[in-house]
Backbone as JSON Lines, residues from 0, in Angstrom:
{"i":0,"aa":"M","n":[87.4,112.72,98.11],"ca":[87.46,114.18,98.13],"c":[86.04,114.72,98.41]}
{"i":1,"aa":"K","n":[85.94,115.64,99.32],"ca":[84.66,116.28,99.65],"c":[84.25,117.21,98.52]}
{"i":2,"aa":"I","n":[83.0,117.12,98.1],"ca":[82.53,117.94,96.97],"c":[81.87,119.24,97.43]}
{"i":3,"aa":"R","n":[81.47,119.31,98.68],"ca":[80.74,120.5,99.14],"c":[81.54,121.8,99.0]}
{"i":4,"aa":"P","n":[82.85,121.85,99.33],"ca":[83.58,123.11,99.17],"c":[83.58,123.63,97.72]}
{"i":5,"aa":"S","n":[83.75,122.74,96.76],"ca":[83.75,123.19,95.36],"c":[82.35,123.6,94.93]}
{"i":6,"aa":"I","n":[81.32,122.95,95.47],"ca":[79.94,123.35,95.16],"c":[79.66,124.73,95.73]}
{"i":7,"aa":"E","n":[80.1,124.99,96.96],"ca":[79.9,126.3,97.57],"c":[80.61,127.39,96.77]}
{"i":8,"aa":"T","n":[81.83,127.11,96.3],"ca":[82.58,128.08,95.49],"c":[81.85,128.33,94.17]}
{"i":9,"aa":"G","n":[81.38,127.28,93.53],"ca":[80.64,127.42,92.27],"c":[79.33,128.16,92.46]}
{"i":10,"aa":"L","n":[78.62,127.89,93.56],"ca":[77.37,128.58,93.85],"c":[77.62,130.06,94.08]}
{"i":11,"aa":"S","n":[78.67,130.39,94.79],"ca":[79.04,131.79,95.02],"c":[79.3,132.51,93.7]}
{"i":12,"aa":"A","n":[80.07,131.87,92.83],"ca":[80.41,132.49,91.54],"c":[79.17,132.74,90.69]}
{"i":13,"aa":"T","n":[78.28,131.76,90.62],"ca":[77.06,131.92,89.82],"c":[76.13,132.96,90.44]}
{"i":14,"aa":"A","n":[76.02,132.95,91.75],"ca":[75.17,133.95,92.43],"c":[75.67,135.36,92.14]}
{"i":15,"aa":"D","n":[76.99,135.54,92.15],"ca":[77.55,136.86,91.82],"c":[77.24,137.27,90.39]}
{"i":16,"aa":"R","n":[77.2,136.3,89.47],"ca":[76.82,136.6,88.09],"c":[75.36,137.05,88.02]}
{"i":17,"aa":"L","n":[74.49,136.35,88.74],"ca":[73.06,136.65,88.69],"c":[72.72,137.97,89.38]}
{"i":18,"aa":"N","n":[73.4,138.23,90.47],"ca":[73.14,139.43,91.25],"c":[74.45,139.84,91.93]}
{"i":19,"aa":"P","n":[75.24,140.75,91.3],"ca":[76.55,141.11,91.85],"c":[76.48,141.48,93.33]}
{"i":20,"aa":"G","n":[77.41,140.91,94.09],"ca":[77.49,141.15,95.52],"c":[76.77,140.11,96.36]}
{"i":21,"aa":"S","n":[76.02,139.21,95.74],"ca":[75.26,138.22,96.52],"c":[76.0,136.9,96.7]}
{"i":22,"aa":"G","n":[77.15,136.76,96.07],"ca":[77.86,135.48,96.08],"c":[78.28,135.0,97.45]}
{"i":23,"aa":"A","n":[78.73,135.92,98.3],"ca":[79.21,135.51,99.62],"c":[78.08,134.92,100.47]}
{"i":24,"aa":"D","n":[76.86,135.42,100.29],"ca":[75.74,134.93,101.09],"c":[75.08,133.68,100.52]}
{"i":25,"aa":"A","n":[75.32,133.37,99.26],"ca":[74.62,132.26,98.62],"c":[74.84,130.92,99.32]}
{"i":26,"aa":"P","n":[76.09,130.54,99.67],"ca":[76.25,129.26,100.37],"c":[75.6,129.26,101.76]}
{"i":27,"aa":"K","n":[75.58,130.41,102.42],"ca":[74.92,130.49,103.74],"c":[73.41,130.31,103.57]}
{"i":28,"aa":"H","n":[72.85,130.94,102.55],"ca":[71.41,130.83,102.3],"c":[71.03,129.39,101.93]}
{"i":29,"aa":"A","n":[71.92,128.69,101.23],"ca":[71.65,127.31,100.78],"c":[72.2,126.26,101.74]}
{"i":30,"aa":"K","n":[72.59,126.67,102.94],"ca":[73.24,125.76,103.89],"c":[72.41,124.51,104.15]}
{"i":31,"aa":"N","n":[71.1,124.66,104.39],"ca":[70.26,123.5,104.67],"c":[70.2,122.55,103.48]}
{"i":32,"aa":"L","n":[70.22,123.1,102.27],"ca":[70.21,122.25,101.08],"c":[71.55,121.52,100.95]}
{"i":33,"aa":"L","n":[72.64,122.26,101.13],"ca":[73.97,121.69,100.91],"c":[74.36,120.67,101.99]}
{"i":34,"aa":"M","n":[73.8,120.81,103.18],"ca":[74.11,119.84,104.25],"c":[73.68,118.43,103.87]}
{"i":35,"aa":"T","n":[72.68,118.32,103.0],"ca":[72.19,116.98,102.63],"c":[73.21,116.19,101.82]}
{"i":36,"aa":"I","n":[74.18,116.87,101.22],"ca":[75.21,116.17,100.45],"c":[75.95,115.17,101.33]}
{"i":37,"aa":"D","n":[76.27,115.59,102.57],"ca":[76.99,114.72,103.49],"c":[76.06,113.93,104.4]}
{"i":38,"aa":"G","n":[74.78,114.31,104.44],"ca":[73.86,113.7,105.4],"c":[72.92,112.67,104.8]}
{"i":39,"aa":"T","n":[73.35,112.0,103.76],"ca":[72.51,111.0,103.13],"c":[73.25,109.67,103.09]}
{"i":40,"aa":"Q","n":[72.53,108.59,102.88],"ca":[73.15,107.27,102.82],"c":[74.0,107.1,101.57]}
{"i":41,"aa":"E","n":[73.63,107.79,100.5],"ca":[74.41,107.67,99.27],"c":[75.7,108.48,99.42]}
{"i":42,"aa":"D","n":[76.8,107.93,98.99],"ca":[78.1,108.59,99.12],"c":[78.36,109.45,97.88]}
{"i":43,"aa":"F","n":[77.82,110.67,97.9],"ca":[78.01,111.58,96.77],"c":[79.45,112.02,96.63]}
{"i":44,"aa":"N","n":[80.2,112.08,97.74],"ca":[81.6,112.46,97.66],"c":[82.39,111.44,96.83]}
{"i":45,"aa":"A","n":[82.12,110.16,97.01],"ca":[82.8,109.13,96.23],"c":[82.35,109.17,94.77]}
{"i":46,"aa":"R","n":[81.05,109.37,94.56],"ca":[80.51,109.36,93.19],"c":[80.99,110.54,92.37]}
{"i":47,"aa":"F","n":[81.03,111.74,92.98],"ca":[81.34,112.94,92.22],"c":[82.71,113.53,92.51]}
{"i":48,"aa":"G","n":[83.41,112.99,93.51],"ca":[84.7,113.57,93.91],"c":[85.75,113.63,92.82]}
{"i":49,"aa":"S","n":[85.71,112.69,91.89],"ca":[86.73,112.69,90.83],"c":[86.27,113.43,89.57]}
{"i":50,"aa":"Q","n":[85.02,113.89,89.54],"ca":[84.52,114.63,88.37],"c":[84.76,116.13,88.55]}
{"i":51,"aa":"E","n":[85.01,116.79,87.45],"ca":[85.2,118.24,87.48],"c":[83.84,118.93,87.47]}
{"i":52,"aa":"L","n":[83.64,119.79,88.44],"ca":[82.4,120.54,88.54],"c":[82.29,121.52,87.36]}
{"i":53,"aa":"Q","n":[81.16,121.49,86.66],"ca":[80.98,122.38,85.51],"c":[80.19,123.63,85.84]}
{"i":54,"aa":"L","n":[79.11,123.49,86.62],"ca":[78.25,124.63,86.9],"c":[77.39,124.34,88.12]}
{"i":55,"aa":"V","n":[77.2,125.35,88.95],"ca":[76.28,125.28,90.09],"c":[75.31,126.43,89.94]}
{"i":56,"aa":"V","n":[74.01,126.13,89.93],"ca":[73.0,127.15,89.66],"c":[71.98,127.2,90.79]}
{"i":57,"aa":"P","n":[71.82,128.39,91.42],"ca":[70.72,128.53,92.37],"c":[69.41,128.63,91.58]}
{"i":58,"aa":"V","n":[68.4,127.92,92.03],"ca":[67.13,127.9,91.31],"c":[65.97,128.03,92.28]}
{"i":59,"aa":"V","n":[64.83,128.44,91.73],"ca":[63.57,128.41,92.46],"c":[62.71,127.38,91.73]}
{"i":60,"aa":"V","n":[62.2,126.4,92.46],"ca":[61.59,125.21,91.88],"c":[60.06,125.28,91.93]}
{"i":61,"aa":"E","n":[59.44,124.87,90.82],"ca":[57.99,124.63,90.77],"c":[57.8,123.17,90.4]}
{"i":62,"aa":"K","n":[57.28,122.39,91.33],"ca":[57.1,120.96,91.09],"c":[55.65,120.62,90.78]}
{"i":63,"aa":"K","n":[54.7,121.35,91.34],"ca":[53.28,120.99,91.21],"c":[52.74,121.18,89.8]}
{"i":64,"aa":"H","n":[53.04,122.31,89.16],"ca":[52.48,122.62,87.84],"c":[53.59,123.11,86.9]}
{"i":65,"aa":"P","n":[54.48,122.2,86.46],"ca":[55.63,122.61,85.66],"c":[55.37,122.66,84.15]}
{"i":66,"aa":"D","n":[54.12,122.45,83.72],"ca":[53.83,122.39,82.29],"c":[53.58,123.78,81.72]}
{"i":67,"aa":"G","n":[53.69,123.87,80.37],"ca":[53.42,125.11,79.67],"c":[54.64,126.0,79.56]}
{"i":68,"aa":"D","n":[54.46,127.12,78.91],"ca":[55.51,128.12,78.78],"c":[54.82,129.45,78.51]}
{"i":69,"aa":"P","n":[54.87,130.39,79.43],"ca":[55.67,130.38,80.66],"c":[55.03,129.56,81.78]}
{"i":70,"aa":"V","n":[55.89,129.18,82.72],"ca":[55.45,128.45,83.91],"c":[55.42,129.43,85.07]}
{"i":71,"aa":"T","n":[54.28,129.55,85.71],"ca":[54.17,130.41,86.88],"c":[54.62,129.63,88.11]}
{"i":72,"aa":"I","n":[55.58,130.19,88.81],"ca":[56.08,129.56,90.04],"c":[55.11,129.95,91.16]}
{"i":73,"aa":"S","n":[54.18,129.06,91.46],"ca":[53.14,129.39,92.44],"c":[53.49,128.91,93.85]}
{"i":74,"aa":"K","n":[54.24,127.84,93.95],"ca":[54.68,127.32,95.25],"c":[56.2,127.21,95.21]}
{"i":75,"aa":"P","n":[56.89,128.36,95.35],"ca":[58.35,128.35,95.18],"c":[59.09,127.65,96.32]}
{"i":76,"aa":"H","n":[60.09,126.9,95.92],"ca":[61.01,126.28,96.87],"c":[62.42,126.48,96.32]}
{"i":77,"aa":"D","n":[63.36,126.78,97.2],"ca":[64.74,126.95,96.79],"c":[65.33,125.63,96.34]}
{"i":78,"aa":"G","n":[66.29,125.72,95.44],"ca":[66.98,124.53,94.98],"c":[68.35,124.89,94.44]}
{"i":79,"aa":"V","n":[69.13,123.87,94.16],"ca":[70.46,124.02,93.57],"c":[70.61,122.92,92.52]}
{"i":80,"aa":"L","n":[71.0,123.34,91.33],"ca":[71.3,122.4,90.24],"c":[72.81,122.36,90.09]}
{"i":81,"aa":"I","n":[73.39,121.17,90.18],"ca":[74.84,120.99,90.11],"c":[75.13,120.11,88.91]}
{"i":82,"aa":"V","n":[75.95,120.62,88.0],"ca":[76.2,119.92,86.74],"c":[77.66,119.45,86.7]}
{"i":83,"aa":"Y","n":[77.83,118.16,86.45],"ca":[79.13,117.53,86.25],"c":[79.19,117.05,84.8]}
{"i":84,"aa":"P","n":[80.34,116.61,84.32],"ca":[80.44,116.17,82.92],"c":[79.45,115.06,82.54]}
{"i":85,"aa":"D","n":[79.21,114.1,83.44],"ca":[78.35,112.97,83.11],"c":[77.06,112.9,83.93]}
{"i":86,"aa":"D","n":[76.98,113.7,84.98],"ca":[75.87,113.58,85.93],"c":[75.37,114.96,86.36]}
{"i":87,"aa":"I","n":[74.18,114.95,86.98],"ca":[73.7,116.14,87.67],"c":[73.32,115.73,89.09]}
{"i":88,"aa":"L","n":[73.4,116.69,89.96],"ca":[72.93,116.55,91.33],"c":[71.91,117.67,91.51]}
{"i":89,"aa":"F","n":[70.71,117.33,91.96],"ca":[69.65,118.31,92.1],"c":[69.14,118.25,93.53]}
{"i":90,"aa":"I","n":[69.19,119.39,94.21],"ca":[68.77,119.47,95.6],"c":[67.66,120.52,95.67]}
{"i":91,"aa":"R","n":[66.56,120.18,96.37],"ca":[65.47,121.15,96.49],"c":[64.81,121.03,97.85]}
{"i":92,"aa":"A","n":[64.38,122.19,98.34],"ca":[63.57,122.21,99.56],"c":[62.17,121.75,99.19]}
{"i":93,"aa":"M","n":[61.53,121.04,100.1],"ca":[60.18,120.53,99.83],"c":[59.16,121.14,100.77]}
{"i":94,"aa":"G","n":[59.58,121.95,101.7],"ca":[58.68,122.54,102.68],"c":[58.8,121.83,104.01]}
{"i":95,"aa":"F","n":[58.51,122.56,105.08],"ca":[58.55,122.03,106.44],"c":[59.9,121.42,106.79]}
{"i":96,"aa":"G","n":[60.98,121.96,106.22],"ca":[62.33,121.51,106.54],"c":[62.8,120.29,105.78]}
{"i":97,"aa":"A","n":[61.94,119.7,104.98],"ca":[62.33,118.51,104.21],"c":[63.13,118.93,102.98]}
{"i":98,"aa":"V","n":[64.14,118.14,102.66],"ca":[65.0,118.4,101.5],"c":[65.12,117.12,100.69]}
{"i":99,"aa":"E","n":[65.05,117.28,99.37],"ca":[65.21,116.14,98.47],"c":[66.51,116.33,97.69]}
{"i":100,"aa":"I","n":[67.28,115.26,97.57],"ca":[68.51,115.28,96.79],"c":[68.48,114.1,95.83]}
{"i":101,"aa":"K","n":[68.72,114.38,94.56],"ca":[68.68,113.34,93.53],"c":[69.9,113.47,92.63]}
{"i":102,"aa":"A","n":[70.45,112.34,92.27],"ca":[71.54,112.29,91.31],"c":[71.05,111.56,90.07]}
{"i":103,"aa":"H","n":[71.38,112.08,88.91],"ca":[70.96,111.47,87.65],"c":[72.11,111.53,86.64]}
{"i":104,"aa":"R","n":[72.15,110.52,85.8],"ca":[73.05,110.58,84.63],"c":[72.48,111.65,83.7]}
{"i":105,"aa":"K","n":[73.34,112.45,83.09],"ca":[72.85,113.48,82.17],"c":[72.08,112.86,81.01]}
{"i":106,"aa":"S","n":[72.47,111.67,80.61],"ca":[71.78,111.01,79.5],"c":[70.34,110.62,79.86]}
{"i":107,"aa":"D","n":[70.01,110.6,81.15],"ca":[68.65,110.27,81.6],"c":[67.79,111.5,81.85]}
{"i":108,"aa":"V","n":[68.33,112.68,81.59],"ca":[67.64,113.94,81.88],"c":[67.25,114.62,80.57]}
{"i":109,"aa":"A","n":[65.97,114.97,80.44],"ca":[65.51,115.78,79.32],"c":[65.43,117.22,79.82]}
{"i":110,"aa":"A","n":[66.08,118.13,79.1],"ca":[66.09,119.55,79.49],"c":[65.43,120.37,78.4]}
{"i":111,"aa":"E","n":[64.7,121.39,78.82],"ca":[64.02,122.29,77.9],"c":[64.17,123.71,78.42]}
{"i":112,"aa":"S","n":[64.52,124.62,77.54],"ca":[64.64,126.04,77.89],"c":[63.24,126.65,77.9]}
{"i":113,"aa":"I","n":[62.88,127.3,79.02],"ca":[61.54,127.88,79.16],"c":[61.63,129.26,79.8]}
{"i":114,"aa":"T","n":[60.49,129.9,79.91],"ca":[60.35,131.14,80.68],"c":[59.49,130.82,81.89]}
{"i":115,"aa":"T","n":[59.87,131.35,83.03],"ca":[59.06,131.19,84.23],"c":[58.58,132.56,84.68]}
{"i":116,"aa":"V","n":[57.56,132.58,85.49],"ca":[57.07,133.82,86.08],"c":[57.21,133.68,87.59]}
{"i":117,"aa":"L","n":[58.06,134.52,88.17],"ca":[58.37,134.48,89.59],"c":[58.07,135.85,90.19]}
{"i":118,"aa":"D","n":[57.14,135.89,91.1],"ca":[56.73,137.16,91.73],"c":[56.32,138.2,90.68]}
{"i":119,"aa":"G","n":[55.64,137.76,89.62],"ca":[55.14,138.66,88.59],"c":[56.13,139.05,87.51]}
{"i":120,"aa":"A","n":[57.38,138.62,87.64],"ca":[58.41,138.96,86.64],"c":[58.79,137.72,85.84]}
{"i":121,"aa":"E","n":[59.03,137.91,84.55],"ca":[59.5,136.8,83.72],"c":[60.97,136.53,84.02]}
{"i":122,"aa":"V","n":[61.28,135.26,84.24],"ca":[62.63,134.84,84.6],"c":[63.0,133.66,83.71]}
{"i":123,"aa":"P","n":[64.19,133.69,83.09],"ca":[64.62,132.53,82.3],"c":[64.66,131.28,83.17]}
{"i":124,"aa":"G","n":[64.29,130.15,82.56],"ca":[64.26,128.92,83.33],"c":[64.5,127.69,82.5]}
{"i":125,"aa":"L","n":[64.44,126.57,83.17],"ca":[64.6,125.25,82.55],"c":[63.49,124.34,83.05]}
{"i":126,"aa":"R","n":[63.1,123.41,82.2],"ca":[62.25,122.31,82.64],"c":[63.11,121.06,82.54]}
{"i":127,"aa":"L","n":[63.2,120.32,83.64],"ca":[63.96,119.08,83.67],"c":[63.0,117.93,83.89]}
{"i":128,"aa":"A","n":[63.23,116.87,83.15],"ca":[62.4,115.68,83.31],"c":[63.28,114.45,83.44]}
{"i":129,"aa":"T","n":[63.09,113.75,84.55],"ca":[63.72,112.45,84.77],"c":[62.63,111.48,85.21]}
{"i":130,"aa":"G","n":[61.47,111.76,84.78],"ca":[60.24,111.12,85.23],"c":[59.22,112.25,85.24]}
{"i":131,"aa":"K","n":[58.75,112.62,86.43],"ca":[57.86,113.77,86.54],"c":[58.69,115.05,86.41]}
{"i":132,"aa":"P","n":[58.3,115.97,85.51],"ca":[59.13,117.16,85.29],"c":[59.04,118.18,86.43]}
{"i":133,"aa":"V","n":[60.06,119.01,86.51],"ca":[60.08,120.17,87.4],"c":[60.48,121.39,86.57]}
{"i":134,"aa":"A","n":[59.97,122.54,86.96],"ca":[60.36,123.8,86.32],"c":[61.28,124.54,87.28]}
{"i":135,"aa":"L","n":[62.34,125.11,86.73],"ca":[63.34,125.82,87.53],"c":[63.48,127.25,87.03]}
{"i":136,"aa":"A","n":[63.27,128.21,87.89],"ca":[63.59,129.6,87.57],"c":[65.05,129.81,87.94]}
{"i":137,"aa":"I","n":[65.83,130.39,87.04],"ca":[67.25,130.66,87.31],"c":[67.31,131.92,88.16]}
{"i":138,"aa":"A","n":[67.25,131.75,89.47],"ca":[67.19,132.89,90.38],"c":[67.49,132.45,91.8]}
{"i":139,"aa":"Q","n":[67.87,133.43,92.61],"ca":[67.95,133.23,94.04],"c":[66.65,133.77,94.61]}
{"i":140,"aa":"S","n":[66.1,133.1,95.58],"ca":[64.76,133.47,96.05],"c":[64.69,134.87,96.64]}
{"i":141,"aa":"K","n":[65.73,135.37,97.21],"ca":[65.68,136.68,97.87],"c":[66.25,137.81,97.0]}
{"i":142,"aa":"H","n":[66.65,137.51,95.76],"ca":[67.28,138.52,94.91],"c":[66.59,138.52,93.55]}
{"i":143,"aa":"P","n":[66.28,139.72,93.02],"ca":[65.6,139.77,91.72],"c":[66.48,139.29,90.56]}
{"i":144,"aa":"G","n":[67.76,139.56,90.59],"ca":[68.66,139.09,89.54],"c":[68.66,139.96,88.31]}
{"i":145,"aa":"N","n":[69.65,139.73,87.48],"ca":[69.85,140.43,86.23],"c":[69.33,139.53,85.11]}
{"i":146,"aa":"P","n":[68.26,139.92,84.4],"ca":[67.67,139.04,83.39],"c":[68.64,138.57,82.31]}
{"i":147,"aa":"A","n":[69.56,139.43,81.9],"ca":[70.52,139.03,80.86],"c":[71.46,137.94,81.39]}
{"i":148,"aa":"E","n":[71.93,138.07,82.62],"ca":[72.8,137.05,83.2],"c":[72.02,135.78,83.51]}
{"i":149,"aa":"Q","n":[70.75,135.93,83.94],"ca":[69.93,134.74,84.18],"c":[69.78,133.94,82.89]}
{"i":150,"aa":"A","n":[69.57,134.64,81.78],"ca":[69.44,133.96,80.48],"c":[70.76,133.31,80.09]}
{"i":151,"aa":"A","n":[71.87,133.99,80.35],"ca":[73.18,133.42,80.01],"c":[73.47,132.16,80.83]}
{"i":152,"aa":"V","n":[73.14,132.18,82.12],"ca":[73.35,131.01,82.98],"c":[72.42,129.88,82.54]}
{"i":153,"aa":"R","n":[71.16,130.22,82.24],"ca":[70.22,129.21,81.75],"c":[70.74,128.56,80.47]}
{"i":154,"aa":"D","n":[71.21,129.39,79.53],"ca":[71.72,128.86,78.26],"c":[72.95,127.98,78.47]}
{"i":155,"aa":"E","n":[73.82,128.38,79.4],"ca":[75.01,127.57,79.71],"c":[74.6,126.24,80.32]}
{"i":156,"aa":"A","n":[73.66,126.27,81.27],"ca":[73.18,125.02,81.88],"c":[72.52,124.13,80.84]}
{"i":157,"aa":"F","n":[71.7,124.7,79.97],"ca":[71.03,123.93,78.93],"c":[72.06,123.28,78.0]}
{"i":158,"aa":"R","n":[73.07,124.04,77.61],"ca":[74.12,123.5,76.74],"c":[74.85,122.33,77.42]}
{"i":159,"aa":"L","n":[75.19,122.51,78.7],"ca":[75.9,121.45,79.44],"c":[75.01,120.21,79.62]}
{"i":160,"aa":"L","n":[73.73,120.42,79.83],"ca":[72.82,119.29,80.04],"c":[72.51,118.52,78.76]}
{"i":161,"aa":"T","n":[72.61,119.18,77.64],"ca":[72.23,118.53,76.36],"c":[73.43,118.15,75.5]}
{"i":162,"aa":"S","n":[74.64,118.35,76.01],"ca":[75.81,117.98,75.2],"c":[76.44,116.69,75.68]}
């Protein structure tokens, strides 16, 4: 079973929560990230096709300096965090058209609820560590978002990642 259609539907739903009316454009905006699901040697469709999708979160990623709280997103890159019952799939832009996609068992991921600073505004976020940590602002790069919904999505993702 192909997982991309359900990921696009989940991304749309979460984007609408974060910024009402933005859901229809979210999969189009993340098209380059989502294409990597089918364009890699690893068969993510086989690995995740039988799992029920729990949450898809658009994020802005800070990889260079993810320490501290709050974390200032100084070199923002778009990303998508996809949560399944036992695993996560994390896709992020790396610059110059490069995209990284990683799958991890949830038991191998340490999650921490943090605050990030994105374009001068405080945004709820997560720090994920599966080795070198990354900081994630719960936001779409082109939309300011609703802080209360961003916090609710962050809390839901944190709960799913730590349960």
